[in-house]
PAVOTOR-499256 format. One record per residue (C-alpha): residue in three letters; x negated, y, z negated. Coordinates in steps of 0.2 Angstrom, whole numbers, plus 5000, padded with zeros to 4 digits. Layout:
BEGIN
ALAXYZ
...
END
This chain:
BEGIN
MET470956274355
ALA470856444345
LYS472456544342
LEU471756694352
ARG471456574366
ILE473256514365
ASP473856694365
GLN472856734380
LEU473556584390
LEU475356624386
LYS475056804391
LYS474256754407
ALA475656634411
LYS476956774409
ALA475956884421
LEU475856744434
ILE477756724433
LYS477956904437
GLN476756884452
GLY477756734459
GLU476256614454
ILE477456484447
ASP476356334449
GLU474856414441
ALA475956474426
ARG476556294424
GLN474656244423
HIS474356374409
TYR475756304399
ALA475256124402
LEU473456164396
ILE474156234379
LEU475256074377
GLU473755954380
SER472956024364
PHE474556074355
PRO476055964361
GLN477256044348
ASN476856224353
LYS478656304354
ARG478156454365
ALA477356344378
GLN478856214378
GLN480056364380
GLY478956434394
LEU479056264404
ALA480856254401
GLU481156424408
LEU480156384423
ASP481156224426
LYS482656334427
LEU481856464438
ALA481056354451
PRO482656304460
THR483156494463
THR481356554467
ARG481456614485
PRO480156554498
LEU478656664501
THR478556754517
PRO477156714529
VAL476356884524
GLU476456844506
VAL475656674509
LEU474256754518
ASP474056874503
ARG473956724492
LEU472756634503
ASN471556784502
GLY471656784483
LYS471356594482
LEU469856604494
ALA469056744484
GLN469256634469
GLY468356484478
LYS469956374477
PHE469656294493
ALA470756144491
GLU472256254487
VAL471856364502
ALA471756214514
THR473456154507
LEU474356314509
ALA473556344526
ARG474156174532
GLY475956214526
LEU475956384534
ILE475256304551
GLU476656184550
GLN477956324550
HIS476956444561
PRO475756344572
ASP475356504582
MET474756604567
VAL472956634570
PRO472456684552
ALA473156524545
TRP471956424556
ASP470556534551
PHE470956504533
LEU471056314536
GLY469356324545
ILE468456424531
ALA469156314517
SER468756154527
VAL466956204529
ASN466756244511
LEU467556074507
GLY466355984518
GLN467755934530
LEU466855984545
ASP467955894558
GLU469455984552
ALA468556144551
ILE467956134570
THR469756084575
ALA470456234566
PHE469256364573
LYS469456294590
GLN471356314589
SER471056494582
ARG469956534597
GLN471156464609
LEU472556574602
ASN471456724601
PRO469956704613
THR469256884611
ASP468956864592
ILE467056864589
GLN467056804571
THR467956644576
ASP466456604587
VAL465256634573
ASN466356524561
LEU466456384573
GLY464556394575
ILE464356384556
ALA465456224556
TYR464456144570
GLN462756194561
ARG463356114545
LYS463755954555
ASN462055964562
GLN462655984580
ILE461356114583
ASP461556144602
GLU463456174600
ALA463056294586
ILE461856394596
ASN463056404611
CYS464456474599
PHE463256604592
ARG462656654609
SER464456664615
ALA464856784601
LEU463256894605
SER463656904624
ARG465257004619
SER464557084604
PRO462657104605
ARG462557214589
HIS463357084577
PRO462057054564
GLU462856904556
ALA462856814573
HIS460956854575
HIS460656784558
TYR461556624560
LEU460756604577
GLY459056614569
ASP459556474557
ALA460156364571
LEU458556394581
VAL457456354567
LYS458356184565
ALA458156164584
GLY456256194582
LYS456256354592
LEU455356454579
ARG454856604590
GLN456556624596
ALA457156614578
GLU455956754573
GLN456656864586
ALA458456824581
PHE458056864562
GLY457157024567
THR458657084577
ALA459857044563
ILE458657144551
ARG458557294563
LEU460457304564
ASN460757284545
PRO459157294534
GLY460257244519
PHE461057084526
PRO460956954512
GLY459856814515
CYS459056874531
PHE457356924524
HIS457356754514
ARG457656654530
LEU456256754539
GLY455056714524
ILE455456534526
LEU455156544545
TYR453456634543
LYS452956494530
MET453356364543
LEU452356454556
GLY450856464543
ASN450856654542
ALA450756664523
GLU450456844522
ALA452056884532
ALA453056754522
ILE452556834506
LYS453057004512
ALA454756944518
PHE455156864502
GLU454657014492
THR455757124503
ALA457156994501
LEU457057014482
LYS457357204484
VAL458957164492
GLU459357014480
PRO458257044464
LYS459156904454
SER459056764467
VAL458256624458
LYS458056534475
ILE456956674482
TRP455856684466
CYS455556494467
GLU455156504486
LEU453956644482
GLY453156544468
GLU452956394479
LEU452056494492
HIS450856574480
LYS450556394473
GLU450156334491
GLN448956484493
GLY448056434477
ASN448656594468
LYS449156504452
GLU449356664442
LYS450656744454
ALA451456574457
LEU451756564438
GLU452356744437
ALA453656714450
LEU454256544443
ASN454456614425
LYS455456764433
ALA456656634440
LEU456756554423
THR457056714415
ILE458556744426
MET459156564425
PRO458356464411
GLY459156304418
SER458456314435
ALA458056144440
GLU457056204455
ALA455956314445
HIS455656184432
PHE455156064445
THR453956174454
LEU453156234438
SER452856054432
SER451756024447
MET450656164442
ILE450356134424
LYS449456004414
PHE450655974399
SER450255934381
ALA451455834370
ASP451855994360
ASP452456094375
ASP454156164372
ARG454556144390
ILE454655954389
GLY456155984376
THR456956104387
VAL456955984402
LYS457555844391
ALA459055954385
LEU459456004403
LEU459555814408
LYS460855784395
ARG462055904403
LYS463555824411
ASP463855964424
LEU462255934434
ASP462355904452
ASP461355764461
ASN459955884466
SER459755954449
VAL459655774442
CYS458355734455
LEU457255884452
LEU457355884433
ASN456855694433
PHE455355724444
ALA454855864432
MET455155754417
ALA454155614425
LYS452655734428
MET452755794410
GLN452755614403
GLU451355554414
ASP450355704408
ILE450555664390
GLY450255474393
ASN451955404391
LEU451955304406
LYS453455194404
GLU454555354401
ALA453655434416
PHE454055274427
ASP455955274421
ALA456055464426
TYR455255434443
GLN456555294446
ALA458055404440
ALA457455544451
GLY457255424466
GLN459055354463
ALA459755534463
ARG458755584479
GLN459355424489
LYS461155464483
LEU460955644489
LEU460355584506
ARG461555444508
TYR460055334513
ASP460355164521
PHE458855064525
GLU459754974539
THR459755144549
ASP457855144548
ARG457754964553
LYS458854994568
LEU457755144573
PHE456155044573
ALA457054914583
ASP457655034596
ILE455955114598
LYS455154944601
ALA456454904614
THR456155064623
SER454255054623
SER454154934638
ASP454955074648
LEU453655194643
ARG452155074646
GLY451255114662
MET452255284664
SER451055434663
VAL451355614666
ASP449855674677
GLU450355854677
GLU448955974672
ARG449156094658
ASP449356274663
ASP447856394659
GLY448056454641
GLN449056304635
ALA448256214620
THR447856034619
PRO448755944605
ILE447855834592
PHE449055724584
ILE448655664566
LEU449955534561
GLY450255384550
MET451255354534
PRO451555504523
ARG450255524510
SER448955434520
GLY447755584522
THR448455684536
THR448355844527
LEU446555824522
VAL446055784540
GLU447055934547
GLN446156044534
ILE444455984540
LEU444856004558
SER445656184556
CYS443956234548
HIS443256224566
SER443356384577
GLN444156294591
VAL445556214582
LYS447156294575
GLY448056194561
ALA449856204564
GLY450456084550
GLU451955964551
LEU452856004567
ASN454555934571
PHE454455964589
VAL454155784594
HIS455555724584
ASP456755864590
LEU456255864608
GLY455855674611
LEU456855564599
ASP458155524612
ILE456855464624
SER455955364611
CYS457555274605
GLY458255244623
ILE459755364621
LYS458955454636
PRO458155354650
ALA456255364650
SER456055434667
LYS454655534674
GLU455755694674
ALA456255674656
LEU454355654651
VAL453855804661
ALA455255914653
PHE454755844635
ARG452955884639
ARG453256064645
ALA454456104630
TYR453256034617
LEU451656124625
GLU452656284625
GLU453056274607
VAL451356224601
THR450456344612
ALA451456484604
LEU450656424587
SER448856404593
ASP448256584590
ASN447456564607
LYS446356424602
PRO446056284614
PHE446556144602
VAL448056134590
THR448456004577
ASP450155924574
LYS449955824558
MET451755764557
PRO451455594549
MET453055524556
ASN452455544574
PHE451855364572
LEU453655324578
HIS453355414594
VAL451555344599
GLY452255274615
LEU453055444620
ILE451555544615
CYS450355424625
SER451455434641
ALA451755624640
PHE450055684635
PRO448655574643
ASP447355704638
ALA447955724619
LYS446955644605
ILE447855534592
ILE447155504575
HIS447955364565
MET447655384547
GLN447455224536
ARG447355214517
ASP447555084503
ALA449355014505
ALA449755024487
ALA449155194485
VAL450155254500
CYS451755164493
TRP451555234476
SER451255404481
ASN452755404492
PHE453855334478
LYS453255464465
LEU453455624476
HIS454955734481
PHE454855774499
PRO455755924506
ASN455955824522
ASP457655734522
LYS457055594534
LEU456055504521
GLY457455424511
TYR456555264510
SER455255334499
TYR456255344483
ASP456455164479
LEU455055034476
LYS455954904487
THR456355014501
VAL454655094502
ARG453854924503
HIS455054864517
TYR454755024526
TYR452855004525
ARG453054834533
LEU454054914547
TYR452655044549
GLN451354904550
GLU452254804563
LEU452554954574
MET450755014573
GLU450154834578
HIS451354854592
TRP450655024598
HIS448854954596
GLY449354814608
MET450054934621
PHE448955094619
GLY447455034608
ASP446155134617
ARG447155294614
LEU447155274595
PHE445755324584
ASP445955234567
PHE445255344553
ASP445155274535
TYR445455394521
ASP444655284508
THR443055284518
LEU443155474521
VAL443155514503
VAL441755404499
GLU440655454514
PRO441355624519
ASP439855694529
GLU439655534540
GLU441455514543
ILE441855694547
ARG440455704559
ARG441155544567
LEU442855624568
ILE442155784577
ASP441155684589
HIS442655574594
LEU443655734598
GLY442255804609
LEU442055964599
PRO440356044595
TRP439756024577
GLU440156154565
GLU439556154546
ALA441156234540
CYS442056064543
LEU441155994528
ALA442056114516
PRO443856094519
HIS444256154501
LYS443656334506
ASN444956344520
ARG446256474515
ARG447656424527
VAL449256364520
ALA449456174517
ARG451356154516
THR451455974510
ALA451355874494
SER449455874496
ASN449256064496
ALA448456064478
GLN447255924483
VAL446556004499
ARG446056154488
GLN444856044478
GLU443255964484
ILE443455794492
TYR443655664478
ARG443555484478
ASN444755404465
SER446555454471
SER446855284479
GLN446755204462
ALA447955324453
TRP449455204455
LYS448555064445
LYS448955134428
PHE450855104432
GLU450554924438
PRO451354844422
TYR452954924427
LEU452954884445
ASP453454704444
GLY452254654458
ALA453054774470
PHE451554804480
ASP450754634480
GLY450254564497
LEU450254734505
ALA448754764517
LYS448054924524
GLY449054984539
END
């Protein structure tokens, strides 16, 4: 420790003593003595503090609140929580103390304590709008979305012009799958406060989810006027340009992000998916150096390893690439706290409930103007994106992308948490049709290509007797390898990041699809990706014929479709259909230790 640094610490310690910050002053002296145990001035300072401590007067509540403000501003959330608990013990009716405890607990991830604190604050001061907003944020962090929405709406019922409440309501509505309502909430927040941080960014993400690339780009560009150094927004803009096939603008945005933050894991990760690297590319060394840092969080470790894997694969270092894929997957599963037994139980619950759905069918007719859904489902990376891109070339079909509506609106029915009654099915059907019709652009058919809807085939068949269901099939090893090597933004795919769990999950998928075929076989149209890429003309015509649509030549050229494909396959669907993608895994076969042996096509 340099002499100048010691002098600074000593000076700071004396200033802290004058401010009454005895504990922090003690920490400064202790820091010096860690490196220089014989430093006389630090020893004397500690000795003086030992004499001073017994006579130091207790802080008044107002002084404690002032200190809490300071520590909160410094991000010292653990200290804020400790001080707030002490103040509450002495003054249990002090509303600000409960608020400080709640805010600190949210930031520490201690959400149950945060919710308790905000509820107590609201009970003591029921008229305070901000407490409702804070409570809603805590519920949202805990993924209790309905409770969060209720809190934000409670705040807005008393203060309709509260931009923060509208903003967070929009966030919660997105998580609830109510995208059009979310758009209204964000729009109101922006009208009330055009400079509200993060609002245009959230609106851009929403428009991206809705497939409105032009509006999303405009929202991100406006967001950057408010927050020009936001690496996150530059990365989002770069990713969107990439999805649009605009490589030049995508690289420009991502390089801007790296100019602001050269160590941005997200920027390096997204950039790596767009570039074919050569062995002398300096960016490989940059990412290697970043991976040696000891201060990386799990998400950065994950993204940088995925980037490194892509780099090493490009230059032919397959063993190094495989090791990086494994390291990335381990970090991702740790981040998601993934437990395979949770998935095993989910499949078992769905099977157990399916008997209640069998024979139960909603005979309610669709309202005029409501779209007919086409479900494209199967394992992730089985070809759902390509098939949706083909169908969305048809003038009568709107490609809506991967929608969470079935999961969000119907999971409780599929799992047996909510009884599979006729009333429940009708409510699910109406809510789903309302959401997808809003995305249909007034076209009679709308695709929902959420692969994981294979979990809900029983629910879909019962609630939508008129819907078409396309079950995608592909070479099993190709599916499992593609799942393993990719980073999915969807946090429900934790199984995919380990060779063992991806294999086990694939078995569960196969068994469930066999179960669905036994119950609803006549409703499922099995469509083989590997046959499609070999005989595209014949297979596409067969698909269109099955759906009962008139033939349109545009369906033979999905690579010319300019809609946003917001999945890991977005680059592939902008190329002409090619044949060899299901063989790409074989070059890694020496490192797989037979992980995919014995797997059959699902």
